[in-house]
C-alpha positions in Angstrom: 113.9 177.7 133.1 116.4 176.0 135.3 116.5 178.9 137.2 113.2 179.5 137.4 113.1 175.7 139.4 116.0 176.8 140.6 114.5 179.8 142.3 111.4 178.2 143.2 113.5 175.9 145.9 115.4 178.1 147.1 112.6 181.1 147.5 110.5 178.4 149.4 113.4 176.3 151.1 114.4 180.6 152.6 110.9 181.3 153.1 109.9 178.5 155.5 107.3 178.2 157.8 110.4 176.7 159.5 112.4 179.4 159.7 115.5 176.1 160.0 115.5 175.9 156.8 116.5 179.6 156.1 119.8 177.3 157.1 121.0 175.6 154.0 123.6 173.5 156.1 120.2 172.5 158.5 118.2 171.0 155.0 120.6 169.6 154.0 121.9 167.0 157.0 118.1 166.2 157.0 117.7 165.7 152.9 118.0 161.5 153.1 114.4 159.9 154.3 111.5 159.7 152.5 111.5 160.5 148.4 115.4 160.5 148.4 117.3 157.5 149.4 121.2 159.4 148.8 121.7 162.3 151.1 122.3 165.7 149.7 125.2 168.5 150.9 125.0 171.5 151.9 126.8 172.2 148.2 124.0 170.5 146.6 121.7 172.0 147.3 123.3 175.4 146.6 123.4 174.2 142.7 120.2 172.5 142.6 119.1 176.1 143.6 121.5 178.2 141.4 120.7 175.8 138.2 124.8 174.8 138.4 122.9 170.7 138.6 119.5 170.2 137.4 117.0 168.4 140.6 115.2 165.5 139.8 112.2 164.5 140.2 112.6 162.9 143.2 114.9 165.5 144.7 111.8 167.7 144.5 109.4 165.3 146.1 111.9 165.8 148.5 112.2 169.8 149.0 107.7 168.9 149.2 108.0 166.6 151.6 110.7 168.6 154.0 108.4 171.9 153.7 105.5 170.1 154.2 103.2 171.5 151.1 101.0 170.2 148.8 102.0 166.6 147.1 102.3 168.0 143.6 102.8 171.8 144.7 106.5 172.4 143.4 107.1 169.1 140.7 103.3 170.0 139.1 105.0 173.6 139.0 108.2 172.9 137.2 106.9 169.8 134.8 104.6 173.2 133.8 107.9 175.5 133.5 109.9 172.7 131.1 107.5 171.7 129.1 106.0 175.5 128.4 109.5 176.8 128.0 111.2 173.4 126.2 113.4 173.3 122.9 110.5 171.3 122.0 106.7 170.7 121.7 106.3 166.9 123.1 107.8 163.9 124.1 108.6 162.9 128.1 108.2 164.9 130.5 111.8 167.0 131.6 111.3 165.5 135.3 111.9 161.9 134.1 109.4 159.6 136.6 112.2 157.2 135.9 112.9 153.5 133.6 109.8 151.7 132.2 109.0 149.0 135.1 110.2 146.0 134.0 107.7 142.3 132.6 106.0 141.5 135.7 107.8 143.6 138.2 105.3 145.3 141.7 105.3 148.8 139.3 104.2 146.7 136.6 101.3 146.0 138.4 101.2 149.1 139.7 100.8 150.9 136.3 97.6 147.9 135.0 95.6 149.4 138.4 96.2 152.7 138.0 94.9 152.2 134.5 92.2 149.8 135.1 91.2 152.7 137.5 91.5 155.1 135.0 89.1 153.6 132.4 86.8 152.8 135.1 84.7 154.5 137.2 86.9 155.2 140.1 87.9 158.8 141.2 90.9 159.9 139.2 92.6 162.2 141.4 95.4 164.3 140.6 98.6 162.6 141.8 96.6 159.6 140.5 97.2 161.4 137.4 100.5 162.4 137.5 101.7 158.8 138.1 99.9 156.9 134.9 101.1 159.2 132.4 104.7 159.2 134.5 105.1 155.6 133.8 103.7 155.6 129.8 105.7 158.5 128.9 108.3 155.9 130.1 107.0 154.1 128.1 107.1 155.4 124.3 106.3 151.9 121.9 103.1 151.1 125.0 99.9 149.0 122.9 96.5 149.1 124.6 94.6 147.3 123.5 91.8 147.5 122.0 93.4 151.7 120.9 89.8 152.9 121.2 90.6 152.8 125.3 93.6 155.5 124.4 90.9 157.9 122.9 88.2 156.6 126.5 91.5 157.7 128.7 91.7 160.6 127.2 88.3 161.8 127.3 88.2 160.7 130.8 91.1 162.5 131.4 90.1 166.1 129.9 86.6 166.3 131.1 88.2 166.0 134.6 90.5 168.2 133.3 88.0 171.6 132.5 85.8 170.7 136.0 88.9 171.2 138.3 90.7 174.1 139.3 94.4 175.3 141.6 96.3 172.0 142.1 93.8 169.6 140.1 94.3 171.9 137.4 97.7 171.6 136.7 97.9 167.9 137.4 96.1 167.1 135.1 96.9 169.8 132.1 100.7 167.9 132.8 99.2 165.1 133.1 97.0 165.6 129.2 100.5 167.4 127.5 102.0 164.0 128.6 98.8 161.8 126.9 100.2 164.6 123.3 103.5 163.7 124.3 103.1 160.1 124.0 103.5 158.3 120.3 101.4 156.1 120.4 98.4 157.9 122.4 98.7 160.8 121.2 96.1 161.5 117.8 93.7 159.8 120.8 94.4 162.6 122.9 94.3 164.8 120.1 90.5 163.3 119.0 89.5 164.3 122.1 89.9 167.9 122.1 89.1 167.5 118.3 85.1 165.8 119.7 84.9 167.9 123.1 85.1 171.2 120.9 82.5 169.6 118.4 80.1 168.8 120.7 77.0 171.1 120.4 77.0 171.5 124.2 80.1 171.7 125.7 81.1 175.1 127.7 84.8 174.7 128.1 86.1 175.5 124.6 89.9 177.3 125.3 92.2 175.1 126.9 90.6 171.7 124.7 92.2 174.3 121.6 95.4 175.8 122.7 96.2 172.9 125.4 97.1 171.2 121.3 100.0 174.6 121.2 102.7 171.6 122.0 100.9 168.5 119.5 103.0 169.0 116.2 100.7 166.3 114.8 98.7 167.2 111.5 95.5 166.4 112.3 96.1 169.7 115.8 97.2 171.5 112.7 94.1 171.5 111.5 92.0 171.6 113.9 93.8 174.6 115.6 94.2 176.7 111.9 90.5 175.5 111.2 89.8 176.9 114.7 91.7 180.2 113.2 90.3 180.6 110.9 86.0 179.1 111.0 86.6 179.4 114.5 83.1 177.7 116.9 83.3 181.2 118.3 85.3 183.3 119.4 86.6 181.6 122.8 88.4 178.8 120.3 89.3 180.9 117.9 91.7 182.4 120.9 92.1 179.5 122.1 93.7 178.8 118.4 95.6 182.3 118.4 97.8 181.4 122.2 97.8 177.8 120.5 100.0 178.5 117.4 102.1 181.5 119.6 103.8 177.8 120.3 103.2 176.1 117.7 105.0 179.6 115.1 108.1 179.2 117.4 108.4 175.1 116.7 107.8 175.9 113.1 104.7 173.5 113.3 103.3 174.6 110.2 104.2 173.9 106.0 104.8 177.0 104.6 101.6 177.4 103.0 99.8 177.0 106.6 101.3 179.7 108.0 101.4 182.0 105.2 97.6 181.8 105.6 98.4 182.7 109.4 98.2 186.8 108.9 95.4 187.0 107.0 93.3 185.1 109.2 95.1 187.6 112.7 94.4 190.5 110.2 90.6 189.8 110.2 90.3 189.5 113.9 91.4 192.1 114.6 88.7 194.1 112.2 86.3 192.6 114.6 85.2 194.6 117.8 83.6 191.2 118.9 86.7 189.7 119.6 87.4 187.9 123.2 88.5 189.7 125.6 92.3 190.4 124.8 92.7 188.6 121.6 93.7 192.1 120.1 96.5 191.8 122.1 97.3 188.9 121.5 97.4 188.4 117.6 99.2 191.7 117.2 101.7 189.5 119.6 101.7 186.5 117.3 101.8 189.0 114.4 104.8 190.1 115.8 106.5 186.7 116.3 106.5 185.9 112.2 108.8 184.7 109.9 109.9 189.2 108.8 108.7 187.6 105.2 105.5 187.0 106.4 105.3 189.9 108.4 106.7 192.9 106.5 103.1 193.0 104.1 101.4 193.6 107.2 103.0 195.9 109.8 102.5 199.3 108.1 99.2 199.5 107.8 99.0 197.3 111.6 100.7 200.0 112.3 98.8 202.8 111.3 95.9 201.0 112.4 97.2 201.0 116.0 97.7 204.8 116.2 95.5 205.8 118.1 96.0 202.5 121.0 99.0 202.9 123.0 98.7 199.0 124.5 98.3 197.9 120.8 101.2 199.6 119.7 103.3 198.9 122.2 102.9 195.0 121.8 104.2 195.2 118.1 107.2 197.9 119.2 107.8 196.1 122.0 106.2 192.9 123.2 104.7 194.0 126.1 101.5 194.9 126.9 102.7 199.2 128.4 106.1 201.2 127.9 108.7 200.2 130.8 108.3 203.6 131.8 104.9 203.6 132.7 104.6 200.2 134.4 107.8 199.9 136.4 105.8 202.0 139.4 103.1 198.9 139.9 105.9 196.1 139.3 108.3 197.8 142.4 105.3 198.4 144.5 104.3 194.9 144.8 107.8 193.2 144.6 107.6 195.7 147.9 105.2 194.3 149.5 106.2 190.7 148.7 110.3 191.5 149.2 109.6 192.7 152.4 108.6 188.7 153.5 112.3 188.0 152.4 113.9 190.7 154.8 112.3 189.3 157.5 113.2 185.7 157.2 116.6 186.2 155.1 117.7 189.8 156.3 119.7 191.1 152.6 119.2 188.3 150.4 118.0 189.9 147.6 116.0 187.9 144.5 116.2 189.0 141.2 113.6 187.1 139.0 110.3 188.0 141.0 110.6 191.7 139.3 110.7 189.6 135.9 107.7 188.0 137.0 105.5 190.4 138.3 106.5 192.1 135.5 105.5 188.9 132.9 102.0 188.9 135.0 101.0 192.0 134.6 102.4 193.1 131.4 103.1 190.4 129.0 100.6 190.6 125.9 100.5 186.3 125.8 98.0 185.0 128.2 100.2 181.4 129.1 103.1 183.8 130.4 101.4 185.4 132.1 100.1 182.0 133.9 102.8 180.4 134.6 104.2 183.6 135.9 101.8 184.0 137.8 102.1 179.8 139.1 105.7 180.2 139.8 104.3 183.2 142.5 102.0 181.2 143.6 103.3 178.4 144.3 106.0 179.8 147.0 105.6 181.8 150.6 105.6 185.1 148.3 101.9 184.1 147.6 99.6 185.4 150.1 102.0 189.4 149.7 101.8 189.0 146.1 97.8 188.5 146.4 96.6 191.6 148.1 99.5 193.6 146.4 97.1 192.8 143.2 94.3 194.3 145.1 96.3 197.3 146.6 96.9 197.9 142.8 92.6 196.9 142.0 91.5 199.5 144.4 93.2 202.4 143.0 90.7 205.1 141.6 91.4 204.5 137.8 93.7 202.8 137.2 94.3 202.0 133.7 91.9 198.9 131.9 94.2 197.2 130.5 96.6 197.0 133.5 93.1 196.1 136.2 92.1 193.2 133.4 96.0 191.7 133.8 95.5 192.6 138.5 92.1 190.5 137.9 94.5 187.6 135.7 96.5 187.0 138.9 94.3 188.1 141.3 92.1 184.6 139.1 95.5 182.7 140.0 97.0 183.2 143.2 94.1 185.4 144.9 92.6 184.6 148.6 89.4 184.9 150.5 91.2 189.0 151.2 91.0 189.1 147.8 87.0 187.8 146.5 85.6 190.6 148.1 86.9 193.0 145.1 86.7 190.9 142.6 82.9 190.6 144.1 82.8 194.7 143.6 84.2 194.8 140.5 81.7 191.7 138.5 78.4 194.4 140.5 80.0 197.7 139.6 78.4 199.8 136.5 80.5 201.5 133.7 83.6 200.0 133.7 85.4 199.4 130.8 84.7 196.4 128.9 87.6 194.1 129.5 87.2 195.4 132.8 84.0 193.8 134.0 85.1 190.5 131.9 87.8 190.1 133.5 86.2 190.0 136.7 83.3 187.8 135.6 86.1 185.0 134.5 88.1 185.6 137.6 85.8 184.9 140.9 85.2 181.1 139.3 89.2 180.6 140.4 90.1 184.0 143.4 89.9 181.9 146.7 86.5 181.6 149.0 84.1 181.4 148.3 81.1 184.2 147.1 76.9 183.4 148.4 74.3 182.2 146.6 73.0 186.1 147.1 76.2 187.5 145.4 75.5 185.4 143.4 71.9 185.9 142.7 72.4 189.6 142.6 74.7 189.0 139.9 73.0 186.9 137.5 69.9 189.9 138.5 72.2 192.4 137.6 73.9 191.2 134.4 70.7 189.6 132.8 68.5 192.8 133.5 71.0 194.4 130.9 70.8 191.5 128.9 66.7 191.8 128.3 66.6 195.3 128.3 70.1 195.8 125.6 71.1 193.1 124.6 74.4 193.7 124.8 77.1 191.0 124.1 79.2 191.1 127.3 76.1 190.5 128.9 75.6 187.5 127.7 79.4 186.7 127.9 79.3 187.8 131.4 76.3 185.9 132.5 78.1 183.0 131.2 81.2 183.1 132.5 79.0 183.5 136.2 77.4 179.6 135.1 81.0 179.3 134.7 81.8 179.8 137.9 78.9 177.9 139.4 80.2 175.0 137.7 83.5 174.6 139.1 82.2 175.8 142.6 79.4 172.8 142.3 76.9 175.0 143.3 74.5 172.7 141.6 70.9 174.0 143.1 71.7 177.6 141.8 73.1 175.8 138.1 69.3 174.3 138.1 67.4 177.6 139.2 69.6 179.3 136.6 68.6 176.6 133.5 65.3 176.8 134.5 65.1 180.3 134.8 62.4 181.1 131.4 63.6 184.7 131.1 67.8 183.7 130.8 68.6 184.1 127.3 68.4 180.2 125.9 72.3 179.9 126.0 72.8 180.7 129.0 70.7 178.6 130.3 72.2 175.8 128.1 75.7 176.5 130.2 73.6 175.3 134.0 72.0 172.7 131.9 75.3 171.1 130.5 77.0 172.0 134.1 74.2 169.8 135.3 75.0 167.2 133.2 78.8 166.4 134.0 78.8 163.3 135.0 79.4 162.2 139.2 82.4 160.3 138.8 83.6 164.0 137.3 82.8 166.3 139.8 84.2 164.2 142.6 87.5 163.5 140.8 88.2 166.7 140.2 88.8 168.2 143.9 91.1 165.8 143.9 
């Protein structure tokens, strides 16, 4: 995926607010300094931005400095893209943080300082976690005594990760993946995930299961398969499905474990209470299985999916809609973003943006949609793409599957202007379940902030539906609204939900869990 990282650098430079940077010669002349003590020629800039030469960690940091971007915005995105597309799981990050610090050096003292901070009650920022785990990854034989400190380190990082959002979440997610790839720290990181999911009070399930997709440790493999066949709930089963996509690709499972995936996924496809787009993800996982294993199930699956054009398209082509019908939507969104390019760099074309928009909307694997959205979010294209996604959601009679994908894009890229659209969908009656669920799962992450009045109206509406009909989707919507209040750290409304005797018991318990998060976790997660 070096081409995507190169694209990330080029687009940010060409579309920078300082239009002088669009001239590579000017940018190169300013490159020496800051995080990058060496100079760079115009040809070097070209090589970095065409993937003919790989930009280093310090190179990308210098881009952030010159372009006046948030520290880590480009680095965390590049880390994510490289890790997800890596030919093998685990190991040190492709963006190397350098060599192991020499004994007695200032760098070693800094590492010890960061370790002490992470194992204390002091706040940790996303940048602190990036620095600490980046250094730990250069020391594969590092022993921390006593060994339980690895577990404490991983547990704190996981606790912060699941309540963070945006860049702070990305930095922590990549930091946790570095622990999973560390030879002496990996078992503790896996154990932290198992412990969290096993906590009866826990309310966040997909991430601590799906993050194990890069770990080949036997404990990780057993846990993921267990959550697929005997799940704690539908969210852990969905997280296991996500994890299996990469685990199958990396060959993590033994033959006996691999053969057990087919019946487990087939059973999921017959479960009407499956989480969101689990059916599409399950079909895609079967499609990626070795031919010898999937052949027996595929014929019957085609017959069963004959009436569902979206799932049939997943099985046939690995996408949520045929290219012939999806191309129109992609072209509209790309056209809105391309206007920015033509204004800053007339005559320049962008061949990757349409690919990313297509993945963002029509890839059956949520992680692929998520990372395509993150790449776009890390560029000046983001506001225009967010506006175009909102415009598509406002079109009459938009397809339910497409609407759900649009909302997932808004969840990552959307700003304050798109929040009212999401609020409207949450309160709108009679929507397809997949759209309603996607909307309530989006409100906790889209830009801007919702008023207490909106949350009270949404909770009241879905609460009435649950009390009248005991509809599963209404209870799930309430849980997602509580999640949004937790991410927003709206402790007052969380307390109100916890104390509402008419709310479903699981929803009251969810509010109580968010209220019980340690103060240091909330304080750190925003950084």
